[in-house]
C-alpha atoms as a printed R data frame, in Angstrom:
    type eleno elety resid chain resno       x       y       z
1   ATOM     1    CA   MET     A     1 124.794  91.207 102.403
2   ATOM     2    CA   ALA     A     2 122.531  88.318 101.431
3   ATOM     3    CA   THR     A     3 118.877  89.138 100.772
4   ATOM     4    CA   GLN     A     4 116.502  87.682 103.322
5   ATOM     5    CA   THR     A     5 114.007  85.196 101.888
6   ATOM     6    CA   ASP     A     6 111.619  84.741 104.831
7   ATOM     7    CA   TYR     A     7 109.490  87.565 106.201
8   ATOM     8    CA   ASP     A     8 106.601  87.994 108.565
9   ATOM     9    CA   ILE     A     9 104.804  90.271 106.103
10  ATOM    10    CA   VAL     A    10 105.414  91.172 102.478
11  ATOM    11    CA   MET     A    11 103.641  94.385 101.455
12  ATOM    12    CA   ILE     A    12 102.728  95.019  97.804
13  ATOM    13    CA   GLY     A    13 101.773  98.503  96.654
14  ATOM    14    CA   HIS     A    14 102.952 101.730  95.068
15  ATOM    15    CA   PHE     A    15 105.279 103.971  97.034
16  ATOM    16    CA   ALA     A    16 103.757 107.408  96.480
17  ATOM    17    CA   ARG     A    17 104.935 110.974  96.074
18  ATOM    18    CA   ASP     A    18 101.921 112.832  97.431
19  ATOM    19    CA   ARG     A    19 100.978 116.466  97.814
20  ATOM    20    CA   ASN     A    20  99.099 117.342 100.977
21  ATOM    21    CA   VAL     A    21  97.280 120.680 101.059
22  ATOM    22    CA   VAL     A    22  96.172 121.979 104.461
23  ATOM    23    CA   ASP     A    23  94.815 125.508 104.925
24  ATOM    24    CA   GLY     A    24  95.855 126.297 101.370
25  ATOM    25    CA   ARG     A    25  99.497 125.318 101.887
26  ATOM    26    CA   GLY     A    26 100.842 122.387  99.880
27  ATOM    27    CA   GLU     A    27 103.769 120.091 100.610
28  ATOM    28    CA   LEU     A    28 105.280 117.204  98.646
29  ATOM    29    CA   VAL     A    29 105.694 114.159 100.881
30  ATOM    30    CA   SER     A    30 106.334 110.429 100.645
31  ATOM    31    CA   GLY     A    31 103.215 108.323 101.049
32  ATOM    32    CA   GLY     A    32 101.336 105.145 100.271
33  ATOM    33    CA   GLY     A    33 100.297 102.158 102.323
34  ATOM    34    CA   VAL     A    34 103.679 100.476 101.967
35  ATOM    35    CA   TYR     A    35 105.368 103.588 103.364
36  ATOM    36    CA   PHE     A    36 103.245 104.137 106.455
37  ATOM    37    CA   GLY     A    37 102.599 100.449 107.059
38  ATOM    38    CA   SER     A    38 106.092  99.022 106.731
39  ATOM    39    CA   VAL     A    39 107.701 101.513 109.110
40  ATOM    40    CA   ALA     A    40 105.060 100.887 111.764
41  ATOM    41    CA   LEU     A    41 105.501  97.136 111.375
42  ATOM    42    CA   GLN     A    42 109.274  97.301 111.775
43  ATOM    43    CA   ARG     A    43 108.849  99.461 114.861
44  ATOM    44    CA   ILE     A    44 106.637  96.857 116.545
45  ATOM    45    CA   GLY     A    45 109.117  94.097 115.749
46  ATOM    46    CA   VAL     A    46 107.636  92.588 112.573
47  ATOM    47    CA   GLN     A    47 110.053  91.670 109.784
48  ATOM    48    CA   VAL     A    48 108.676  93.231 106.608
49  ATOM    49    CA   ALA     A    49 109.544  93.533 102.925
50  ATOM    50    CA   VAL     A    50 108.052  96.000 100.444
51  ATOM    51    CA   VAL     A    51 107.407  95.252  96.770
52  ATOM    52    CA   THR     A    52 106.808  98.464  94.858
53  ATOM    53    CA   ARG     A    53 106.976 100.360  91.564
54  ATOM    54    CA   LEU     A    54 108.086 103.966  91.016
55  ATOM    55    CA   HIS     A    55 110.076 106.203  88.685
56  ATOM    56    CA   PRO     A    56 113.870 105.804  89.081
57  ATOM    57    CA   ASP     A    57 114.189 109.513  89.931
58  ATOM    58    CA   ASP     A    58 112.330 108.752  93.162
59  ATOM    59    CA   PHE     A    59 114.277 105.646  94.155
60  ATOM    60    CA   TYR     A    60 116.190 107.745  96.684
61  ATOM    61    CA   ARG     A    61 112.964 108.018  98.689
62  ATOM    62    CA   LEU     A    62 113.164 104.286  99.416
63  ATOM    63    CA   GLU     A    63 116.284 104.789 101.499
64  ATOM    64    CA   GLU     A    64 114.056 105.938 104.348
65  ATOM    65    CA   LEU     A    65 112.515 102.457 104.460
66  ATOM    66    CA   ARG     A    66 115.867 100.692 104.277
67  ATOM    67    CA   GLN     A    67 117.137 102.734 107.203
68  ATOM    68    CA   GLU     A    68 114.225 101.325 109.220
69  ATOM    69    CA   GLY     A    69 115.274  97.775 108.334
70  ATOM    70    CA   VAL     A    70 112.682  97.222 105.607
71  ATOM    71    CA   GLN     A    71 113.804  95.071 102.659
72  ATOM    72    CA   VAL     A    72 112.745  96.810  99.434
73  ATOM    73    CA   TYR     A    73 112.108  95.186  96.049
74  ATOM    74    CA   ALA     A    74 111.553  98.046  93.586
75  ATOM    75    CA   THR     A    75 110.742  97.974  89.858
76  ATOM    76    CA   PRO     A    76 111.340 101.056  87.671
77  ATOM    77    CA   ALA     A    77 108.135 102.587  86.295
78  ATOM    78    CA   PRO     A    78 107.361 105.404  83.829
79  ATOM    79    CA   GLN     A    79 105.803 107.449  86.647
80  ATOM    80    CA   THR     A    80 105.675 107.539  90.413
81  ATOM    81    CA   SER     A    81 102.170 107.249  91.789
82  ATOM    82    CA   GLY     A    82 100.877 110.148  93.796
83  ATOM    83    CA   ILE     A    83  97.739 111.740  95.157
84  ATOM    84    CA   GLU     A    84  96.958 115.337  96.010
85  ATOM    85    CA   ASN     A    85  95.044 115.361  99.297
86  ATOM    86    CA   VAL     A    86  93.227 118.652  99.874
87  ATOM    87    CA   TYR     A    87  91.794 118.794 103.382
88  ATOM    88    CA   ASP     A    88  88.563 120.762 103.540
89  ATOM    89    CA   SER     A    89  87.906 120.875 107.278
90  ATOM    90    CA   ALA     A    90  89.700 121.870 110.426
91  ATOM    91    CA   ASP     A    91  89.520 118.332 111.825
92  ATOM    92    CA   MET     A    92  91.029 116.928 108.577
93  ATOM    93    CA   GLU     A    93  88.208 114.415 108.302
94  ATOM    94    CA   ARG     A    94  87.058 115.545 104.848
95  ATOM    95    CA   ARG     A    95  89.385 115.690 101.876
96  ATOM    96    CA   THR     A    96  89.344 115.675  98.117
97  ATOM    97    CA   CYS     A    97  91.841 113.553  96.223
98  ATOM    98    CA   LYS     A    98  93.303 113.964  92.745
99  ATOM    99    CA   PRO     A    99  95.798 111.662  90.995
100 ATOM   100    CA   LEU     A   100  99.278 113.034  90.332
101 ATOM   101    CA   GLY     A   101 100.737 109.945  88.651
102 ATOM   102    CA   PHE     A   102 100.373 106.194  88.318
103 ATOM   103    CA   ALA     A   103 103.223 103.688  88.345
104 ATOM   104    CA   GLY     A   104 101.313 100.938  86.526
105 ATOM   105    CA   ALA     A   105 100.213  97.413  87.285
106 ATOM   106    CA   PHE     A   106 102.365  94.881  89.091
107 ATOM   107    CA   ARG     A   107 103.416  91.894  87.001
108 ATOM   108    CA   PRO     A   108 103.725  88.429  88.561
109 ATOM   109    CA   GLU     A   109 107.464  88.306  87.872
110 ATOM   110    CA   GLU     A   110 107.950  91.446  90.006
111 ATOM   111    CA   ILE     A   111 106.886  89.595  93.144
112 ATOM   112    CA   PRO     A   112 110.082  88.072  94.622
113 ATOM   113    CA   ASP     A   113 110.324  84.372  95.375
114 ATOM   114    CA   VAL     A   114 110.184  84.796  99.143
115 ATOM   115    CA   SER     A   115 107.996  83.357 101.864
116 ATOM   116    CA   ALA     A   116 105.715  85.351 104.140
117 ATOM   117    CA   LYS     A   117 103.232  84.671 106.896
118 ATOM   118    CA   VAL     A   118 100.972  87.263 105.234
119 ATOM   119    CA   PHE     A   119 101.026  88.962 101.833
120 ATOM   120    CA   LEU     A   120  99.552  92.405 102.480
121 ATOM   121    CA   ILE     A   121  98.165  94.231  99.434
122 ATOM   122    CA   ALA     A   122  98.468  97.931 100.260
123 ATOM   123    CA   SER     A   123  97.638  99.432  96.888
124 ATOM   124    CA   ILE     A   124  96.384 103.014  96.744
125 ATOM   125    CA   ILE     A   125  94.726 103.245  93.311
126 ATOM   126    CA   ALA     A   126  92.709 100.678  91.358
127 ATOM   127    CA   GLY     A   127  94.778  98.920  88.719
128 ATOM   128    CA   GLU     A   128  97.895  98.181  90.755
129 ATOM   129    CA   VAL     A   129  96.916  94.588  91.556
130 ATOM   130    CA   ASP     A   130  94.519  92.605  89.368
131 ATOM   131    CA   LEU     A   131  92.443  89.554  90.215
132 ATOM   132    CA   PRO     A   132  94.861  86.967  88.725
133 ATOM   133    CA   LEU     A   133  97.749  88.349  90.801
134 ATOM   134    CA   LEU     A   134  95.574  88.374  93.907
135 ATOM   135    CA   LYS     A   135  94.823  84.699  93.345
136 ATOM   136    CA   GLN     A   136  98.509  83.902  92.837
137 ATOM   137    CA   LEU     A   137  99.410  85.605  96.113
138 ATOM   138    CA   ALA     A   138  96.655  83.730  97.936
139 ATOM   139    CA   ALA     A   139  98.099  80.468  96.654
140 ATOM   140    CA   ARG     A   140 101.367  81.362  98.411
141 ATOM   141    CA   GLY     A   141  99.912  82.328 101.785
142 ATOM   142    CA   PRO     A   142  97.245  84.316 103.641
143 ATOM   143    CA   VAL     A   143  96.389  87.651 102.019
144 ATOM   144    CA   GLY     A   144  95.528  90.953 103.666
145 ATOM   145    CA   LEU     A   145  93.861  93.535 101.433
146 ATOM   146    CA   ASP     A   146  92.999  97.218 101.812
147 ATOM   147    CA   VAL     A   147  90.004  97.702  99.551
148 ATOM   148    CA   GLN     A   148  90.905 101.334  98.763
149 ATOM   149    CA   GLY     A   149  93.269 100.030  96.083
150 ATOM   150    CA   PHE     A   150  90.342  98.398  94.300
151 ATOM   151    CA   VAL     A   151  87.592 101.010  94.630
152 ATOM   152    CA   ARG     A   152  89.548 104.286  94.228
153 ATOM   153    CA   VAL     A   153  89.523 104.719  90.450
154 ATOM   154    CA   ARG     A   154  91.229 107.260  88.188
155 ATOM   155    CA   VAL     A   155  88.718 109.062  85.965
156 ATOM   156    CA   GLY     A   156  90.438 111.837  84.032
157 ATOM   157    CA   ASP     A   157  91.900 114.247  86.564
158 ATOM   158    CA   ASP     A   158  89.837 112.888  89.415
159 ATOM   159    CA   LEU     A   159  89.845 109.966  91.810
160 ATOM   160    CA   VAL     A   160  86.371 108.565  92.356
161 ATOM   161    CA   PHE     A   161  85.050 105.645  94.345
162 ATOM   162    CA   ARG     A   162  83.449 102.866  92.319
163 ATOM   163    CA   HIS     A   163  82.186  99.427  93.281
164 ATOM   164    CA   TRP     A   164  84.769  96.652  92.782
165 ATOM   165    CA   PRO     A   165  83.355  94.493  89.960
166 ATOM   166    CA   ASP     A   166  85.248  91.396  91.145
167 ATOM   167    CA   LEU     A   167  84.294  91.895  94.797
168 ATOM   168    CA   ARG     A   168  82.936  88.430  95.580
169 ATOM   169    CA   GLU     A   169  85.513  86.516  93.584
170 ATOM   170    CA   GLY     A   170  88.344  88.635  94.961
171 ATOM   171    CA   LEU     A   171  87.321  88.513  98.611
172 ATOM   172    CA   ALA     A   172  87.062  84.727  98.436
173 ATOM   173    CA   HIS     A   173  90.887  84.766  98.431
174 ATOM   174    CA   VAL     A   174  91.344  87.290 101.267
175 ATOM   175    CA   THR     A   175  91.953  86.505 104.948
176 ATOM   176    CA   PHE     A   176  92.262  90.051 106.355
177 ATOM   177    CA   LEU     A   177  90.148  92.839 104.837
178 ATOM   178    CA   LYS     A   178  90.326  96.552 105.615
179 ATOM   179    CA   VAL     A   179  87.634  99.094 104.721
180 ATOM   180    CA   ASP     A   180  86.731 102.509 106.057
181 ATOM   181    CA   ARG     A   181  83.177 103.599 106.806
182 ATOM   182    CA   ALA     A   182  82.570 105.085 103.352
183 ATOM   183    CA   GLU     A   183  83.960 102.011 101.592
184 ATOM   184    CA   ALA     A   184  81.874  99.671 103.732
185 ATOM   185    CA   GLU     A   185  78.729 101.573 102.759
186 ATOM   186    CA   LEU     A   186  79.732 101.634  99.082
187 ATOM   187    CA   LEU     A   187  80.334  97.891  98.917
188 ATOM   188    CA   THR     A   188  77.336  96.718 100.924
189 ATOM   189    CA   GLY     A   189  74.765  99.518 100.820
190 ATOM   190    CA   GLN     A   190  74.638  99.299 104.624
191 ATOM   191    CA   THR     A   191  75.060 102.287 106.938
192 ATOM   192    CA   ASP     A   192  75.168  99.960 109.948
193 ATOM   193    CA   LEU     A   193  78.834  98.992 110.206
194 ATOM   194    CA   GLN     A   194  78.151  95.715 111.969
195 ATOM   195    CA   GLU     A   195  75.769  94.581 109.260
196 ATOM   196    CA   ALA     A   196  78.235  95.758 106.590
197 ATOM   197    CA   ALA     A   197  80.983  93.725 108.245
198 ATOM   198    CA   ARG     A   198  78.817  90.597 108.318
199 ATOM   199    CA   GLN     A   199  78.006  90.954 104.623
200 ATOM   200    CA   LEU     A   200  81.677  91.385 103.724
201 ATOM   201    CA   ALA     A   201  82.628  88.380 105.853
202 ATOM   202    CA   ASP     A   202  80.085  86.302 103.920
203 ATOM   203    CA   CYS     A   203  82.282  86.865 100.845
204 ATOM   204    CA   GLY     A   204  85.203  85.046 102.464
205 ATOM   205    CA   PRO     A   205  87.488  87.201 104.633
206 ATOM   206    CA   ARG     A   206  87.917  85.836 108.154
207 ATOM   207    CA   GLU     A   207  88.760  89.155 109.790
208 ATOM   208    CA   ILE     A   208  87.268  92.527 108.800
209 ATOM   209    CA   VAL     A   209  88.913  95.767 109.956
210 ATOM   210    CA   ILE     A   210  86.794  98.935 109.679
211 ATOM   211    CA   THR     A   211  88.233 102.369 110.407
212 ATOM   212    CA   GLN     A   212  86.442 105.646 111.023
213 ATOM   213    CA   SER     A   213  87.337 108.898 112.738
214 ATOM   214    CA   SER     A   214  86.417 107.619 116.199
215 ATOM   215    CA   GLY     A   215  88.366 104.359 116.100
216 ATOM   216    CA   VAL     A   216  88.709 100.845 114.724
217 ATOM   217    CA   SER     A   217  86.228  97.970 114.703
218 ATOM   218    CA   VAL     A   218  87.100  94.355 113.987
219 ATOM   219    CA   TYR     A   219  84.640  91.619 113.067
220 ATOM   220    CA   ALA     A   220  85.918  88.054 113.358
221 ATOM   221    CA   GLN     A   221  84.733  84.702 114.642
222 ATOM   222    CA   GLY     A   222  81.201  86.087 114.881
223 ATOM   223    CA   ARG     A   223  82.242  88.781 117.365
224 ATOM   224    CA   PHE     A   224  82.992  92.505 117.275
225 ATOM   225    CA   PHE     A   225  85.975  94.190 118.883
226 ATOM   226    CA   GLU     A   226  86.384  97.966 119.140
227 ATOM   227    CA   ALA     A   227  89.040 100.410 120.290
228 ATOM   228    CA   PRO     A   228  89.099 104.221 120.101
229 ATOM   229    CA   PHE     A   229  91.392 106.714 118.420
230 ATOM   230    CA   THR     A   230  92.207 109.481 120.917
231 ATOM   231    CA   PRO     A   231  94.798 111.730 119.230
232 ATOM   232    CA   ARG     A   232  95.615 115.129 120.718
233 ATOM   233    CA   SER     A   233  96.233 116.425 117.192
234 ATOM   234    CA   LEU     A   234  95.429 115.389 113.616
235 ATOM   235    CA   ALA     A   235  98.615 116.781 112.104
236 ATOM   236    CA   GLY     A   236  99.464 113.260 110.909
237 ATOM   237    CA   ARG     A   237  96.010 112.296 109.634
238 ATOM   238    CA   THR     A   238  97.301 111.053 106.246
239 ATOM   239    CA   GLY     A   239  98.200 107.367 106.540
240 ATOM   240    CA   ARG     A   240  95.759 106.632 109.370
241 ATOM   241    CA   GLY     A   241  94.140 103.590 107.748
242 ATOM   242    CA   ASP     A   242  97.433 102.234 106.418
243 ATOM   243    CA   THR     A   243  98.968 102.344 109.878
244 ATOM   244    CA   CYS     A   244  95.928 100.825 111.562
245 ATOM   245    CA   PHE     A   245  95.533  97.887 109.206
246 ATOM   246    CA   SER     A   246  99.229  97.032 109.059
247 ATOM   247    CA   THR     A   247  99.571  97.158 112.832
248 ATOM   248    CA   PHE     A   248  96.522  94.956 113.311
249 ATOM   249    CA   VAL     A   249  97.756  92.304 110.865
250 ATOM   250    CA   GLY     A   250 101.260  92.436 112.325
251 ATOM   251    CA   LYS     A   251  99.991  91.965 115.871
252 ATOM   252    CA   ARG     A   252  97.676  89.129 114.811
253 ATOM   253    CA   LEU     A   253 100.763  87.046 114.073
254 ATOM   254    CA   THR     A   254 101.306  86.709 117.826
255 ATOM   255    CA   SER     A   255  98.267  88.190 119.617
256 ATOM   256    CA   SER     A   256  94.553  87.705 120.144
257 ATOM   257    CA   LEU     A   257  91.929  89.651 118.225
258 ATOM   258    CA   ASP     A   258  91.222  91.935 121.175
259 ATOM   259    CA   VAL     A   259  94.891  92.693 121.809
260 ATOM   260    CA   ALA     A   260  95.620  93.296 118.116
261 ATOM   261    CA   CYS     A   261  92.648  95.657 117.862
262 ATOM   262    CA   LYS     A   262  93.868  97.693 120.843
263 ATOM   263    CA   TRP     A   263  97.427  97.867 119.526
264 ATOM   264    CA   ALA     A   264  96.155  99.052 116.148
265 ATOM   265    CA   ALA     A   265  94.133 101.804 117.838
266 ATOM   266    CA   ALA     A   266  96.998 102.900 120.070
267 ATOM   267    CA   ILE     A   267  99.629 103.071 117.322
268 ATOM   268    CA   THR     A   268  97.168 104.856 115.016
269 ATOM   269    CA   THR     A   269  96.307 107.363 117.742
270 ATOM   270    CA   LEU     A   270  99.978 108.249 118.148
271 ATOM   271    CA   LYS     A   271 100.597 108.290 114.396
272 ATOM   272    CA   GLN     A   272  97.844 110.867 113.835
273 ATOM   273    CA   GLU     A   273  99.626 113.340 116.087
274 ATOM   274    CA   LYS     A   274 102.664 113.689 113.797
275 ATOM   275    CA   PRO     A   275 103.093 113.704 110.000
276 ATOM   276    CA   GLY     A   276 104.902 110.756 108.459
277 ATOM   277    CA   PRO     A   277 105.090 107.132 109.608
278 ATOM   278    CA   TRP     A   278 104.824 106.239 113.281
279 ATOM   279    CA   ARG     A   279 108.286 106.082 114.854
280 ATOM   280    CA   GLY     A   280 107.350 106.324 118.511
281 ATOM   281    CA   ALA     A   281 108.195 104.221 121.531
282 ATOM   282    CA   LEU     A   282 106.318 101.045 122.384
283 ATOM   283    CA   ASP     A   283 105.796 102.156 125.960
284 ATOM   284    CA   GLU     A   284 103.715 105.100 124.719
285 ATOM   285    CA   ALA     A   285 101.379 102.654 122.984
286 ATOM   286    CA   GLU     A   286 101.307 100.363 126.002
287 ATOM   287    CA   ALA     A   287 100.268 103.288 128.209
288 ATOM   288    CA   LEU     A   288  97.343 104.058 125.877
289 ATOM   289    CA   ILE     A   289  96.285 100.405 125.806
290 ATOM   290    CA   ALA     A   290  96.286 100.277 129.609
291 ATOM   291    CA   ARG     A   291  93.655 103.031 129.617
292 ATOM   292    CA   MET     A   292  91.350 101.350 127.069
């Protein structure tokens, strides 16, 4: 079968082999922004490709994406990236993260010669995508960027959050930016999310997506849009931000800011109720949106 060369979204980031520890019990699971995001995108009707790096022993994990209709471009790496997420609270809002492996930096030649309406950088650890590659992607089309892959830094056996040294130069090439509350405060020094969003927008991104436990906020065109997360369970907490950002960008290809924000909140609400990527029915999301 011929490889498709035109996609709605091309996602770039490490496919992860994570270990989630809840109530002292650990489990090895697939993870990463490209994992949670690409499945959600396919389920809402967006044609998506994933560009990733991982150890050949874990290539079999990519079959799950292919079965969803995701086109995968994988490069062998010495290690598979992974993070141990230890949840410290019953509501799974607080966690500590430790690196389990790192698949290395993407090289320009690993990005396939395909077209996309958006190139979505869904890296999980700083060092996957550097500034020159970001600029090259921006020259090919609009870029979406989750800032966690630029501020979550490996220091020995720990993952710590550090300011992105190339913040202003990097964000000048970004159209869609995603941060969570903690990242917004780190990058701007602002505890007021609306002021933090305005400061980040001044660096260049046209649309800022901010996630927190209560829901998603979007700042664009000088306006704020908000929609709540209302999960009945947090069993699927891991991958919340990845799902939210990917869904928002995917819906923005065809929908207004307000509609895309609500879809992102609805899909993310449903995703948090079950571990793994969201594989639910669209009518479930539509029912949630109708109540917003």
